[in-house]
N, C-alpha and C positions, 0 to 999 in steps of 0.2 A: 285269498292271499294275497298279500299287498301288490300284486302285479293287475291282479281284476278291479284294483282301484286304483287305476293308472288311465286317470281318461281326462287331460291338463286340461287347463280351459285354454281359450286363447290367448295365444301370446303370455305362456304362465312365464315367473318369472321365481327365477330360484336364486336365495338368500344367501349370498357362502360367508359361515360367520366363523373366519379362524381368528382364533385367540380366544371363541367365548368361555369363560368362566361358570363353573353351576350358580356362585353370587348376583352375578351380572346375567343371567338365562330367562329369568320371570322377567323383569324390566323391558330385557328384548324380543321375547314373545309374546308378551303384552301391546306393543306397541307395534310388531309388525304385521302378527295376526289380528291387528285391528287394522292398520293400513289394508290389510288384505291380500295379504303373501300367504298363499299356502303348500311352498315346498321349500323346504325350512336344510340346511345339513351344515351338521358343523365336521371339519377338518379334522384328522386323526392326528396329525402332524400337529398337536399342543397336547400338553398337560392337561390333561383331568376332562377331554374332549369327552367321554362316554359320561360320566358325570354331569356335562352340562346337555347335551344330546335327553340323554331320560326326560328332565325337567320340562326339558321342550316339549316331547312328548307326552310328559301326562295332562300336560296344558291344552293341550292340540285341538283346534277345532274336529271335526266327525269329518273332515274335507280335505284335509290336510297330509301332507306328507313329510316328515319329519326323517333324515338321516345322516350317513357321515360323508364325507370329502376325503380327498387324498387315500384311499383304497388301495390297498398297495399289494396283498394278500387273501390268500381265501381263511386263512385267520380272520384276520381284521375284517370279513364278511362277519363271519362264524359271531365276534365280539359286537357289532351291532342288530344283526340277526340277536341273540340272547338280550341286548336291552328294548329292543321295543323295536327298531326304526328298519325304513321300508327302503330308505334310500341309499342305493351303492353308487358315490361319485367317485371316478376316477383321475389321475391326469394326465394315464395314458391307457392305450390301447391291450391290453393283458386277459388274454382267453380265458385261462383258468379263472381267475378271478367275477370276468363275465358269466358265464356259464354256471360257476358254483353259486352266484347272487340269484341267478337266471330259474335254479333247480332248486333253490327254499322259495321262491315265490315272492322276489325280492325286486328289486327296479333297477338297475343296470346303465349308468350314466355314461359310458366311460368315455374316455377326452382323445378326438384322436384329429387329424391336422388333414394327410391323404385320402383318395379314394381308395389307397390298398386296408388304410386303418378303419375309413368307415366299413368296408362291406366284409373285413375279419370281426370288428365289432359286432356289429349286424349278424349274423352267421352264427355268432357265439351266442345268441340272445339281450344284444340291448333291445331294450324298450327303445332310447336317445340317445342321440349323440352329439358330445358335447367339444365344441369347435375351440380347439385350445392350444396356446395362448392367442385369443383373437386378433391382436394385435399383431400377427405371424401370416392370420390369413381377414383380408377386408375384401369387404364387399363381391369385389369379381370377382374373387377365388370363392366366397360362397356360391356366390350363383353360376359357379361353373362345378363344382361341387355337386348340388344340385339336380342340377341338372342330367346327371350321370348315377343318380338314387333314385329311391323308388316313391312316389308321388308324395305317403304318406308320413316318410320318414322323419321324425324331430329332430328338429336339427337346433339347439343353445350353443351358442357363441358365447366365450366367457373370456374377459382379463381385457381390461379396460373400458368396460362398454359405460355408459353415460349417456345419460335422457337425451343428449345432441347428435351422439350414432345409432342410434334405434334405429329409426326411419332408413336410415339407407341397407339397411341388416336386412331387415322386414323385408324390405324389394328385393333385394338378391336374394328371397326363399330361404331367410331363421323363421325358426316360428314361436319364437322366445329365448332368454337372455340368463346367465347366472352373474349376479349382480354381486364384488368384494368390497373392496375397497373403499367404491365410488356410494356405499351404501356407509357400510358397517366396517367398524376401528372400535377396538379392544376399547374399555373405559369410554367410549362418546357419554356425549351427557344424552339424556333422554327426549330433549326439546330434540336437539340436532339429528339424534335418528329418526324421530317424525318424520319432522320437514323431510328428509333423504326419500326418508318410503315412501310417503306421498306425495313427492315429484316424482320418484320411480313410476308408483303406479298413476300418476296423472297424465306421463307420457307414455304408457302404450294404454292407456284410454284412446288415450288420442289417435296412437295409430289406429285402434280396431274400429273408428267411427269412421276412419277413412277408408278404410280400408275396403 
């Protein structure tokens, strides 16, 4: 079961590949996996997302987790499962989506903003929490939310994350990040993507060395 594989490395980075096409997927996967990314999500609110996700799944290293973002319904969960995906990332706390994914042995990472949503998500079976949008949840708010959650809860700010603000979030209690437009934009050139991927991984490694 996919959930049994969910032992994320310290400070995992999830690559959010909104708008990824099947034509771009081989290059994007090669660059990101080569740079050390091991969690990739393809949001479902763009055409041919499942097809692009399948390509990433087929080329993923054994220790990588690939799945979908913007998962809004249990039918979406079923489609991702059928395609071989493992990650189920949502922008919101939909308990029926979380529990459905958990029941299938998948890895639900729902979006939350408040402590109430956080506990609803955890009680429904979430294996980690996506703090979204992070622009609305600055480090002091993350610190406050962290203080009332189980200490092993995975907290991953998403939205507006860049290499310069990662340290403040980690100091506040974040344990990883989702990286979207600062990493990947549709039709990105390979060299540009490689530079961005390596910069994020270098920033992560620097944080871990200082821990």
